[in-house]
N, CA, C and O atoms as a CHARMM CRD file, in Angstrom:
* protein
*
  336
    1    1 MET  N     -3.19900   1.90200  12.46600 PROA 1      0.00000
    2    1 MET  CA    -2.30200   2.49100  11.49700 PROA 1      0.00000
    3    1 MET  C     -1.85400   3.88500  11.89900 PROA 1      0.00000
    4    1 MET  O     -0.80000   4.34800  11.46100 PROA 1      0.00000
    5    2 SER  N     -2.62700   4.54600  12.71000 PROA 2      0.00000
    6    2 SER  CA    -2.30100   5.93400  13.02400 PROA 2      0.00000
    7    2 SER  C     -0.97200   6.08700  13.74800 PROA 2      0.00000
    8    2 SER  O     -0.37300   7.16100  13.70100 PROA 2      0.00000
    9    3 ASN  N     -0.49300   5.03300  14.42200 PROA 3      0.00000
   10    3 ASN  CA     0.78800   5.15300  15.10700 PROA 3      0.00000
   11    3 ASN  C      1.96900   4.97200  14.15100 PROA 3      0.00000
   12    3 ASN  O      3.12300   5.04400  14.57500 PROA 3      0.00000
   13    4 LEU  N      1.69700   4.74200  12.88700 PROA 4      0.00000
   14    4 LEU  CA     2.76900   4.56500  11.91400 PROA 4      0.00000
   15    4 LEU  C      2.82000   5.70900  10.91400 PROA 4      0.00000
   16    4 LEU  O      3.24300   5.51900   9.77400 PROA 4      0.00000
   17    5 ILE  N      2.39800   6.88300  11.32700 PROA 5      0.00000
   18    5 ILE  CA     2.42000   8.03200  10.42900 PROA 5      0.00000
   19    5 ILE  C      3.84400   8.24500   9.94000 PROA 5      0.00000
   20    5 ILE  O      4.78800   8.26700  10.73000 PROA 5      0.00000
   21    6 GLY  N      3.98500   8.39900   8.65100 PROA 6      0.00000
   22    6 GLY  CA     5.31300   8.54600   8.07000 PROA 6      0.00000
   23    6 GLY  C      5.90900   7.21800   7.62800 PROA 6      0.00000
   24    6 GLY  O      6.93500   7.19500   6.95000 PROA 6      0.00000
   25    7 HSD  N      5.28000   6.12200   8.00300 PROA 7      0.00000
   26    7 HSD  CA     5.76500   4.79900   7.64400 PROA 7      0.00000
   27    7 HSD  C      4.77700   4.12400   6.70200 PROA 7      0.00000
   28    7 HSD  O      4.45100   2.94500   6.84100 PROA 7      0.00000
   29    8 LYS  N      4.31600   4.91100   5.74100 PROA 8      0.00000
   30    8 LYS  CA     3.35100   4.40900   4.77600 PROA 8      0.00000
   31    8 LYS  C      3.53500   5.15900   3.46500 PROA 8      0.00000
   32    8 LYS  O      4.11200   6.24500   3.42500 PROA 8      0.00000
   33    9 VAL  N      3.03600   4.56200   2.40600 PROA 9      0.00000
   34    9 VAL  CA     2.96500   5.23900   1.12700 PROA 9      0.00000
   35    9 VAL  C      1.56600   5.02000   0.57600 PROA 9      0.00000
   36    9 VAL  O      0.93400   3.99400   0.82700 PROA 9      0.00000
   37   10 ILE  N      1.09800   6.00200  -0.17800 PROA 10     0.00000
   38   10 ILE  CA    -0.24400   5.93200  -0.73700 PROA 10     0.00000
   39   10 ILE  C     -0.15300   6.19400  -2.22600 PROA 10     0.00000
   40   10 ILE  O      0.51900   7.12700  -2.66700 PROA 10     0.00000
   41   11 GLY  N     -0.84000   5.35800  -3.00100 PROA 11     0.00000
   42   11 GLY  CA    -0.84800   5.51000  -4.44400 PROA 11     0.00000
   43   11 GLY  C     -0.03100   4.43600  -5.13600 PROA 11     0.00000
   44   11 GLY  O      0.91300   3.88400  -4.57000 PROA 11     0.00000
   45   12 THR  N     -0.41100   4.15700  -6.35400 PROA 12     0.00000
   46   12 THR  CA     0.20000   3.06300  -7.09500 PROA 12     0.00000
   47   12 THR  C      1.67700   3.29500  -7.39500 PROA 12     0.00000
   48   12 THR  O      2.49100   2.39300  -7.19500 PROA 12     0.00000
   49   13 LYS  N      2.03300   4.47100  -7.86500 PROA 13     0.00000
   50   13 LYS  CA     3.44000   4.73300  -8.19400 PROA 13     0.00000
   51   13 LYS  C      4.33300   4.61800  -6.96700 PROA 13     0.00000
   52   13 LYS  O      5.39000   3.98800  -7.02100 PROA 13     0.00000
   53   14 GLN  N      3.91000   5.22600  -5.86100 PROA 14     0.00000
   54   14 GLN  CA     4.71300   5.19000  -4.63700 PROA 14     0.00000
   55   14 GLN  C      4.78800   3.77200  -4.07400 PROA 14     0.00000
   56   14 GLN  O      5.83600   3.35400  -3.58200 PROA 14     0.00000
   57   15 THR  N      3.68500   3.03700  -4.14500 PROA 15     0.00000
   58   15 THR  CA     3.66900   1.65800  -3.65100 PROA 15     0.00000
   59   15 THR  C      4.60900   0.78700  -4.47500 PROA 15     0.00000
   60   15 THR  O      5.37300  -0.00100  -3.91800 PROA 15     0.00000
   61   16 LEU  N      4.55800   0.92200  -5.79100 PROA 16     0.00000
   62   16 LEU  CA     5.46500   0.15100  -6.65000 PROA 16     0.00000
   63   16 LEU  C      6.92400   0.48200  -6.36300 PROA 16     0.00000
   64   16 LEU  O      7.76300  -0.41500  -6.28700 PROA 16     0.00000
   65   17 ARG  N      7.22300   1.74800  -6.20500 PROA 17     0.00000
   66   17 ARG  CA     8.59600   2.17700  -5.92000 PROA 17     0.00000
   67   17 ARG  C      9.08300   1.54200  -4.60100 PROA 17     0.00000
   68   17 ARG  O     10.20000   1.03000  -4.52700 PROA 17     0.00000
   69   18 ALA  N      8.24100   1.58500  -3.58000 PROA 18     0.00000
   70   18 ALA  CA     8.61400   1.01200  -2.28000 PROA 18     0.00000
   71   18 ALA  C      8.77000  -0.50400  -2.36500 PROA 18     0.00000
   72   18 ALA  O      9.66900  -1.06700  -1.74000 PROA 18     0.00000
   73   19 LEU  N      7.90500  -1.17100  -3.13100 PROA 19     0.00000
   74   19 LEU  CA     8.02300  -2.62100  -3.30800 PROA 19     0.00000
   75   19 LEU  C      9.34700  -2.97600  -3.97100 PROA 19     0.00000
   76   19 LEU  O     10.02700  -3.91100  -3.54900 PROA 19     0.00000
   77   20 LYS  N      9.70700  -2.23900  -4.99800 PROA 20     0.00000
   78   20 LYS  CA    10.94500  -2.52600  -5.72800 PROA 20     0.00000
   79   20 LYS  C     12.18200  -2.28700  -4.87900 PROA 20     0.00000
   80   20 LYS  O     13.22500  -2.89600  -5.11800 PROA 20     0.00000
   81   21 SER  N     12.07900  -1.40400  -3.88700 PROA 21     0.00000
   82   21 SER  CA    13.23100  -1.13900  -3.02300 PROA 21     0.00000
   83   21 SER  C     13.22900  -2.00900  -1.76400 PROA 21     0.00000
   84   21 SER  O     14.12100  -1.88500  -0.92500 PROA 21     0.00000
   85   22 GLY  N     12.23800  -2.88200  -1.62800 PROA 22     0.00000
   86   22 GLY  CA    12.20600  -3.82200  -0.50900 PROA 22     0.00000
   87   22 GLY  C     11.78400  -3.22100   0.81500 PROA 22     0.00000
   88   22 GLY  O     12.10400  -3.77200   1.86800 PROA 22     0.00000
   89   23 GLU  N     11.07700  -2.10700   0.78700 PROA 23     0.00000
   90   23 GLU  CA    10.69900  -1.40900   2.01800 PROA 23     0.00000
   91   23 GLU  C      9.32400  -1.78300   2.56800 PROA 23     0.00000
   92   23 GLU  O      8.95300  -1.30900   3.64200 PROA 23     0.00000
   93   24 VAL  N      8.56000  -2.61700   1.86500 PROA 24     0.00000
   94   24 VAL  CA     7.15000  -2.82500   2.19400 PROA 24     0.00000
   95   24 VAL  C      6.92500  -4.03100   3.08900 PROA 24     0.00000
   96   24 VAL  O      7.45800  -5.11600   2.85900 PROA 24     0.00000
   97   25 LYS  N      6.11300  -3.80500   4.12300 PROA 25     0.00000
   98   25 LYS  CA     5.68900  -4.88100   5.01400 PROA 25     0.00000
   99   25 LYS  C      4.37400  -5.48700   4.53700 PROA 25     0.00000
  100   25 LYS  O      4.20600  -6.70600   4.56400 PROA 25     0.00000
  101   26 ALA  N      3.43800  -4.64200   4.10000 PROA 26     0.00000
  102   26 ALA  CA     2.13500  -5.10900   3.63100 PROA 26     0.00000
  103   26 ALA  C      1.56800  -4.12100   2.61600 PROA 26     0.00000
  104   26 ALA  O      1.73500  -2.90700   2.73900 PROA 26     0.00000
  105   27 VAL  N      0.89300  -4.67600   1.61200 PROA 27     0.00000
  106   27 VAL  CA     0.26500  -3.87200   0.57000 PROA 27     0.00000
  107   27 VAL  C     -1.24800  -3.95600   0.75100 PROA 27     0.00000
  108   27 VAL  O     -1.79600  -5.02400   1.02200 PROA 27     0.00000
  109   28 TYR  N     -1.90900  -2.82000   0.59600 PROA 28     0.00000
  110   28 TYR  CA    -3.36900  -2.74500   0.67900 PROA 28     0.00000
  111   28 TYR  C     -3.90500  -2.37000  -0.69000 PROA 28     0.00000
  112   28 TYR  O     -3.44100  -1.41400  -1.31000 PROA 28     0.00000
  113   29 ILE  N     -4.89100  -3.13500  -1.15700 PROA 29     0.00000
  114   29 ILE  CA    -5.43300  -2.95100  -2.49900 PROA 29     0.00000
  115   29 ILE  C     -6.95400  -2.84900  -2.41100 PROA 29     0.00000
  116   29 ILE  O     -7.60600  -3.68100  -1.78000 PROA 29     0.00000
  117   30 ALA  N     -7.50700  -1.82600  -3.04700 PROA 30     0.00000
  118   30 ALA  CA    -8.95900  -1.65500  -3.07100 PROA 30     0.00000
  119   30 ALA  C     -9.56300  -2.59600  -4.10500 PROA 30     0.00000
  120   30 ALA  O     -9.11500  -2.63800  -5.25000 PROA 30     0.00000
  121   31 ARG  N    -10.57100  -3.34200  -3.70400 PROA 31     0.00000
  122   31 ARG  CA   -11.22300  -4.29200  -4.61400 PROA 31     0.00000
  123   31 ARG  C    -11.94700  -3.60100  -5.76400 PROA 31     0.00000
  124   31 ARG  O    -12.10500  -4.19200  -6.83200 PROA 31     0.00000
  125   32 ASP  N    -12.39200  -2.35700  -5.56600 PROA 32     0.00000
  126   32 ASP  CA   -13.12300  -1.67800  -6.63100 PROA 32     0.00000
  127   32 ASP  C    -12.21600  -0.86200  -7.56000 PROA 32     0.00000
  128   32 ASP  O    -12.70800  -0.14900  -8.43500 PROA 32     0.00000
  129   33 ALA  N    -10.91200  -0.96400  -7.37800 PROA 33     0.00000
  130   33 ALA  CA    -9.97600  -0.27400  -8.27400 PROA 33     0.00000
  131   33 ALA  C     -9.88400  -1.03900  -9.59000 PROA 33     0.00000
  132   33 ALA  O    -10.06800  -2.25600  -9.62300 PROA 33     0.00000
  133   34 GLU  N     -9.60300  -0.32500 -10.66400 PROA 34     0.00000
  134   34 GLU  CA    -9.47700  -0.96800 -11.97000 PROA 34     0.00000
  135   34 GLU  C     -8.29000  -1.92000 -11.97400 PROA 34     0.00000
  136   34 GLU  O     -7.22100  -1.60000 -11.45400 PROA 34     0.00000
  137   35 GLU  N     -8.49000  -3.07800 -12.55800 PROA 35     0.00000
  138   35 GLU  CA    -7.45800  -4.11700 -12.61300 PROA 35     0.00000
  139   35 GLU  C     -6.16900  -3.60400 -13.25800 PROA 35     0.00000
  140   35 GLU  O     -5.07400  -3.93300 -12.80200 PROA 35     0.00000
  141   36 ARG  N     -6.29400  -2.81000 -14.30300 PROA 36     0.00000
  142   36 ARG  CA    -5.09900  -2.31300 -14.99600 PROA 36     0.00000
  143   36 ARG  C     -4.25900  -1.41200 -14.10100 PROA 36     0.00000
  144   36 ARG  O     -3.05800  -1.25900 -14.32600 PROA 36     0.00000
  145   37 ILE  N     -4.87700  -0.81800 -13.09500 PROA 37     0.00000
  146   37 ILE  CA    -4.15100   0.06600 -12.17900 PROA 37     0.00000
  147   37 ILE  C     -3.42200  -0.72600 -11.10300 PROA 37     0.00000
  148   37 ILE  O     -2.30100  -0.38100 -10.73000 PROA 37     0.00000
  149   38 VAL  N     -4.04700  -1.78000 -10.60600 PROA 38     0.00000
  150   38 VAL  CA    -3.46500  -2.50800  -9.46900 PROA 38     0.00000
  151   38 VAL  C     -2.68800  -3.76300  -9.86100 PROA 38     0.00000
  152   38 VAL  O     -2.02600  -4.35600  -9.01000 PROA 38     0.00000
  153   39 SER  N     -2.75000  -4.18200 -11.11900 PROA 39     0.00000
  154   39 SER  CA    -2.12300  -5.45000 -11.50100 PROA 39     0.00000
  155   39 SER  C     -0.60400  -5.45700 -11.29800 PROA 39     0.00000
  156   39 SER  O     -0.04600  -6.46900 -10.87500 PROA 39     0.00000
  157   40 ASP  N      0.06600  -4.34400 -11.59300 PROA 40     0.00000
  158   40 ASP  CA     1.52100  -4.29400 -11.39500 PROA 40     0.00000
  159   40 ASP  C      1.88500  -4.37600  -9.91500 PROA 40     0.00000
  160   40 ASP  O      2.88900  -4.98800  -9.55100 PROA 40     0.00000
  161   41 VAL  N      1.07200  -3.76300  -9.07200 PROA 41     0.00000
  162   41 VAL  CA     1.30800  -3.82800  -7.62100 PROA 41     0.00000
  163   41 VAL  C      1.12000  -5.25800  -7.13200 PROA 41     0.00000
  164   41 VAL  O      1.92900  -5.76100  -6.35200 PROA 41     0.00000
  165   42 GLN  N      0.06100  -5.91100  -7.58600 PROA 42     0.00000
  166   42 GLN  CA    -0.17000  -7.29600  -7.17700 PROA 42     0.00000
  167   42 GLN  C      0.98500  -8.19800  -7.61200 PROA 42     0.00000
  168   42 GLN  O      1.44900  -9.03500  -6.83800 PROA 42     0.00000
  169   43 LYS  N      1.44200  -8.02800  -8.84000 PROA 43     0.00000
  170   43 LYS  CA     2.55200  -8.83800  -9.35500 PROA 43     0.00000
  171   43 LYS  C      3.82200  -8.60600  -8.54700 PROA 43     0.00000
  172   43 LYS  O      4.50700  -9.56000  -8.17800 PROA 43     0.00000
  173   44 ALA  N      4.14100  -7.34000  -8.27000 PROA 44     0.00000
  174   44 ALA  CA     5.35300  -7.01700  -7.50100 PROA 44     0.00000
  175   44 ALA  C      5.26000  -7.54500  -6.07000 PROA 44     0.00000
  176   44 ALA  O      6.25200  -8.01300  -5.51100 PROA 44     0.00000
  177   45 ALA  N      4.07500  -7.46900  -5.48300 PROA 45     0.00000
  178   45 ALA  CA     3.90600  -7.98200  -4.11500 PROA 45     0.00000
  179   45 ALA  C      4.10400  -9.49400  -4.07700 PROA 45     0.00000
  180   45 ALA  O      4.74700 -10.01700  -3.16600 PROA 45     0.00000
  181   46 LYS  N      3.55500 -10.19200  -5.06100 PROA 46     0.00000
  182   46 LYS  CA     3.74100 -11.64800  -5.12400 PROA 46     0.00000
  183   46 LYS  C      5.21500 -11.99100  -5.29800 PROA 46     0.00000
  184   46 LYS  O      5.73900 -12.87600  -4.62100 PROA 46     0.00000
  185   47 GLU  N      5.88100 -11.28300  -6.21100 PROA 47     0.00000
  186   47 GLU  CA     7.30300 -11.55000  -6.46700 PROA 47     0.00000
  187   47 GLU  C      8.15900 -11.26300  -5.24200 PROA 47     0.00000
  188   47 GLU  O      9.16900 -11.93000  -5.01700 PROA 47     0.00000
  189   48 SER  N      7.75900 -10.27100  -4.44700 PROA 48     0.00000
  190   48 SER  CA     8.51600  -9.88600  -3.25100 PROA 48     0.00000
  191   48 SER  C      8.05700 -10.62900  -2.01100 PROA 48     0.00000
  192   48 SER  O      8.59700 -10.43000  -0.92300 PROA 48     0.00000
  193   49 ASN  N      7.05700 -11.48600  -2.17600 PROA 49     0.00000
  194   49 ASN  CA     6.50200 -12.25700  -1.05700 PROA 49     0.00000
  195   49 ASN  C      5.98200 -11.33900   0.04900 PROA 49     0.00000
  196   49 ASN  O      6.19900 -11.58800   1.23500 PROA 49     0.00000
  197   50 VAL  N      5.29200 -10.27500  -0.36300 PROA 50     0.00000
  198   50 VAL  CA     4.72600  -9.29500   0.56500 PROA 50     0.00000
  199   50 VAL  C      3.23700  -9.57800   0.73700 PROA 50     0.00000
  200   50 VAL  O      2.53100  -9.85200  -0.23400 PROA 50     0.00000
  201   51 GLN  N      2.77500  -9.50900   1.96400 PROA 51     0.00000
  202   51 GLN  CA     1.36400  -9.73700   2.27000 PROA 51     0.00000
  203   51 GLN  C      0.48500  -8.72700   1.53200 PROA 51     0.00000
  204   51 GLN  O      0.77900  -7.53200   1.51300 PROA 51     0.00000
  205   52 MET  N     -0.60400  -9.22700   0.92200 PROA 52     0.00000
  206   52 MET  CA    -1.58400  -8.35700   0.28700 PROA 52     0.00000
  207   52 MET  C     -2.88100  -8.40100   1.08100 PROA 52     0.00000
  208   52 MET  O     -3.39100  -9.47200   1.40700 PROA 52     0.00000
  209   53 VAL  N     -3.40500  -7.21600   1.38600 PROA 53     0.00000
  210   53 VAL  CA    -4.66600  -7.10000   2.11300 PROA 53     0.00000
  211   53 VAL  C     -5.64100  -6.38100   1.18900 PROA 53     0.00000
  212   53 VAL  O     -5.34100  -5.30700   0.66600 PROA 53     0.00000
  213   54 PHE  N     -6.81300  -6.98600   0.99300 PROA 54     0.00000
  214   54 PHE  CA    -7.80300  -6.38700   0.11200 PROA 54     0.00000
  215   54 PHE  C     -8.85300  -5.64800   0.92700 PROA 54     0.00000
  216   54 PHE  O     -9.40500  -6.18000   1.89000 PROA 54     0.00000
  217   55 VAL  N     -9.11500  -4.41800   0.52400 PROA 55     0.00000
  218   55 VAL  CA   -10.07100  -3.53200   1.18300 PROA 55     0.00000
  219   55 VAL  C    -11.25100  -3.36800   0.21700 PROA 55     0.00000
  220   55 VAL  O    -11.03600  -3.26100  -0.99100 PROA 55     0.00000
  221   56 PRO  N    -12.48500  -3.34700   0.71900 PROA 56     0.00000
  222   56 PRO  CA   -13.63900  -3.30600  -0.18200 PROA 56     0.00000
  223   56 PRO  C    -13.65700  -2.14300  -1.18800 PROA 56     0.00000
  224   56 PRO  O    -13.95400  -2.35100  -2.36500 PROA 56     0.00000
  225   57 THR  N    -13.34400  -0.93000  -0.73400 PROA 57     0.00000
  226   57 THR  CA   -13.46300   0.20900  -1.64500 PROA 57     0.00000
  227   57 THR  C    -12.25200   1.13000  -1.56100 PROA 57     0.00000
  228   57 THR  O    -11.52600   1.14800  -0.56700 PROA 57     0.00000
  229   58 MET  N    -12.05700   1.89400  -2.63200 PROA 58     0.00000
  230   58 MET  CA   -10.99000   2.89100  -2.65500 PROA 58     0.00000
  231   58 MET  C    -11.22400   3.94800  -1.58200 PROA 58     0.00000
  232   58 MET  O    -10.27300   4.43200  -0.96700 PROA 58     0.00000
  233   59 GLU  N    -12.47600   4.30400  -1.35700 PROA 59     0.00000
  234   59 GLU  CA   -12.80300   5.30300  -0.33700 PROA 59     0.00000
  235   59 GLU  C    -12.37300   4.81800   1.05300 PROA 59     0.00000
  236   59 GLU  O    -11.77500   5.57100   1.82100 PROA 59     0.00000
  237   60 GLU  N    -12.68100   3.55900   1.36600 PROA 60     0.00000
  238   60 GLU  CA   -12.28900   2.99800   2.66900 PROA 60     0.00000
  239   60 GLU  C    -10.77200   2.95700   2.82200 PROA 60     0.00000
  240   60 GLU  O    -10.24600   3.24700   3.89700 PROA 60     0.00000
  241   61 LEU  N    -10.08100   2.60300   1.76300 PROA 61     0.00000
  242   61 LEU  CA    -8.62200   2.53600   1.81600 PROA 61     0.00000
  243   61 LEU  C     -8.02600   3.91900   2.05200 PROA 61     0.00000
  244   61 LEU  O     -7.11700   4.07600   2.86700 PROA 61     0.00000
  245   62 GLY  N     -8.53500   4.91500   1.34100 PROA 62     0.00000
  246   62 GLY  CA    -8.06200   6.28000   1.55100 PROA 62     0.00000
  247   62 GLY  C     -8.26200   6.73600   2.98100 PROA 62     0.00000
  248   62 GLY  O     -7.35300   7.30000   3.59100 PROA 62     0.00000
  249   63 LYS  N     -9.45300   6.49500   3.52300 PROA 63     0.00000
  250   63 LYS  CA    -9.74300   6.89300   4.90600 PROA 63     0.00000
  251   63 LYS  C     -8.84200   6.16200   5.89600 PROA 63     0.00000
  252   63 LYS  O     -8.36000   6.75700   6.86000 PROA 63     0.00000
  253   64 ALA  N     -8.61600   4.87400   5.65700 PROA 64     0.00000
  254   64 ALA  CA    -7.76700   4.08800   6.56000 PROA 64     0.00000
  255   64 ALA  C     -6.34200   4.63000   6.60600 PROA 64     0.00000
  256   64 ALA  O     -5.65400   4.50700   7.61900 PROA 64     0.00000
  257   65 PHE  N     -5.90700   5.23200   5.49800 PROA 65     0.00000
  258   65 PHE  CA    -4.55700   5.77900   5.43300 PROA 65     0.00000
  259   65 PHE  C     -4.52600   7.28700   5.65400 PROA 65     0.00000
  260   65 PHE  O     -3.51100   7.94200   5.41600 PROA 65     0.00000
  261   66 GLY  N     -5.66300   7.83200   6.11600 PROA 66     0.00000
  262   66 GLY  CA    -5.68300   9.21600   6.56500 PROA 66     0.00000
  263   66 GLY  C     -5.80400  10.27000   5.48600 PROA 66     0.00000
  264   66 GLY  O     -5.39800  11.41300   5.69500 PROA 66     0.00000
  265   67 ILE  N     -6.35600   9.91100   4.32900 PROA 67     0.00000
  266   67 ILE  CA    -6.56400  10.91500   3.28800 PROA 67     0.00000
  267   67 ILE  C     -8.05700  11.04200   2.99300 PROA 67     0.00000
  268   67 ILE  O     -8.83800  10.13600   3.28400 PROA 67     0.00000
  269   68 GLU  N     -8.43600  12.16000   2.42100 PROA 68     0.00000
  270   68 GLU  CA    -9.84500  12.46100   2.18200 PROA 68     0.00000
  271   68 GLU  C    -10.36600  11.94800   0.84500 PROA 68     0.00000
  272   68 GLU  O    -11.55600  12.07900   0.55800 PROA 68     0.00000
  273   69 VAL  N     -9.50400  11.37200   0.03100 PROA 69     0.00000
  274   69 VAL  CA    -9.91100  10.84700  -1.27200 PROA 69     0.00000
  275   69 VAL  C     -9.61700   9.35200  -1.32100 PROA 69     0.00000
  276   69 VAL  O     -8.91000   8.81500  -0.46900 PROA 69     0.00000
  277   70 GLY  N    -10.16800   8.69600  -2.32600 PROA 70     0.00000
  278   70 GLY  CA    -9.94000   7.27200  -2.47400 PROA 70     0.00000
  279   70 GLY  C     -8.53100   6.96100  -2.93400 PROA 70     0.00000
  280   70 GLY  O     -7.84400   7.81300  -3.49700 PROA 70     0.00000
  281   71 ALA  N     -8.11000   5.73300  -2.68900 PROA 71     0.00000
  282   71 ALA  CA    -6.79700   5.27100  -3.12400 PROA 71     0.00000
  283   71 ALA  C     -6.93200   3.84100  -3.63600 PROA 71     0.00000
  284   71 ALA  O     -7.61400   3.02000  -3.02300 PROA 71     0.00000
  285   72 ALA  N     -6.28300   3.54600  -4.75800 PROA 72     0.00000
  286   72 ALA  CA    -6.32400   2.19600  -5.31000 PROA 72     0.00000
  287   72 ALA  C     -5.39900   1.26700  -4.52900 PROA 72     0.00000
  288   72 ALA  O     -5.74100   0.11300  -4.27100 PROA 72     0.00000
  289   73 THR  N     -4.22000   1.78200  -4.15300 PROA 73     0.00000
  290   73 THR  CA    -3.25900   0.98200  -3.40100 PROA 73     0.00000
  291   73 THR  C     -2.54500   1.85000  -2.37200 PROA 73     0.00000
  292   73 THR  O     -2.46400   3.07200  -2.50200 PROA 73     0.00000
  293   74 ALA  N     -2.03700   1.18500  -1.35800 PROA 74     0.00000
  294   74 ALA  CA    -1.23100   1.83600  -0.32600 PROA 74     0.00000
  295   74 ALA  C     -0.38400   0.74500   0.32000 PROA 74     0.00000
  296   74 ALA  O     -0.63700  -0.44500   0.13000 PROA 74     0.00000
  297   75 ALA  N      0.61400   1.15800   1.07900 PROA 75     0.00000
  298   75 ALA  CA     1.48200   0.16700   1.71500 PROA 75     0.00000
  299   75 ALA  C      1.98300   0.65800   3.05400 PROA 75     0.00000
  300   75 ALA  O      2.22100   1.84900   3.25300 PROA 75     0.00000
  301   76 LEU  N      2.13700  -0.28200   3.96900 PROA 76     0.00000
  302   76 LEU  CA     2.83400  -0.01900   5.22800 PROA 76     0.00000
  303   76 LEU  C      4.28700  -0.39000   5.01200 PROA 76     0.00000
  304   76 LEU  O      4.59500  -1.44500   4.45800 PROA 76     0.00000
  305   77 LEU  N      5.16700   0.47600   5.44800 PROA 77     0.00000
  306   77 LEU  CA     6.59600   0.24300   5.27400 PROA 77     0.00000
  307   77 LEU  C      7.18600  -0.44800   6.49300 PROA 77     0.00000
  308   77 LEU  O      6.66700  -0.33900   7.60400 PROA 77     0.00000
  309   78 LYS  N      8.26700  -1.15300   6.26200 PROA 78     0.00000
  310   78 LYS  CA     8.98100  -1.77900   7.37300 PROA 78     0.00000
  311   78 LYS  C      9.53900  -0.69900   8.28300 PROA 78     0.00000
  312   78 LYS  O     10.02600   0.32800   7.81100 PROA 78     0.00000
  313   79 VAL  N      9.46800  -0.92700   9.56800 PROA 79     0.00000
  314   79 VAL  CA     9.99100   0.01200  10.54600 PROA 79     0.00000
  315   79 VAL  C     11.33600  -0.51900  11.01200 PROA 79     0.00000
  316   79 VAL  O     11.44500  -1.67200  11.43000 PROA 79     0.00000
  317   80 THR  N     12.35200   0.31700  10.94000 PROA 80     0.00000
  318   80 THR  CA    13.69000  -0.07100  11.39300 PROA 80     0.00000
  319   80 THR  C     13.97500   0.56500  12.75000 PROA 80     0.00000
  320   80 THR  O     13.22100   1.42500  13.20400 PROA 80     0.00000
  321   81 ASP  N     15.04500   0.15200  13.39000 PROA 81     0.00000
  322   81 ASP  CA    15.44100   0.72800  14.67300 PROA 81     0.00000
  323   81 ASP  C     15.67600   2.23900  14.54300 PROA 81     0.00000
  324   81 ASP  O     15.41200   2.99700  15.47600 PROA 81     0.00000
  325   82 GLU  N     16.17000   2.66100  13.38800 PROA 82     0.00000
  326   82 GLU  CA    16.43400   4.07900  13.15900 PROA 82     0.00000
  327   82 GLU  C     15.15100   4.90400  13.17800 PROA 82     0.00000
  328   82 GLU  O     15.17500   6.09300  13.49500 PROA 82     0.00000
  329   83 ASP  N     14.02800   4.26600  12.83600 PROA 83     0.00000
  330   83 ASP  CA    12.74200   4.96800  12.76800 PROA 83     0.00000
  331   83 ASP  C     12.12800   5.20400  14.14800 PROA 83     0.00000
  332   83 ASP  O     11.26600   6.06700  14.31000 PROA 83     0.00000
  333   84 LEU  N     12.57100   4.44000  15.13200 PROA 84     0.00000
  334   84 LEU  CA    11.93600   4.50700  16.46000 PROA 84     0.00000
  335   84 LEU  C     12.47800   5.63000  17.29400 PROA 84     0.00000
  336   84 LEU  O     12.04800   5.81700  18.43200 PROA 84     0.00000
């Protein structure tokens, strides 16, 4: 993931926004996050036919995306030719 810096979003609001705009390649969801927090992301990912990857803990998800705190959801964004 480190080679995609700038091509990711972290957090439920940002992930939902990116899903609604069709920018997401894959969504990452922490299994220990509260259902009420991640349910809208799961629904939007299913509706958009976006791959969902489940990570054991919020702490692991945060670290995987390069932050020092936990995260309930995060997403990798599609990379376009303009991004390269």
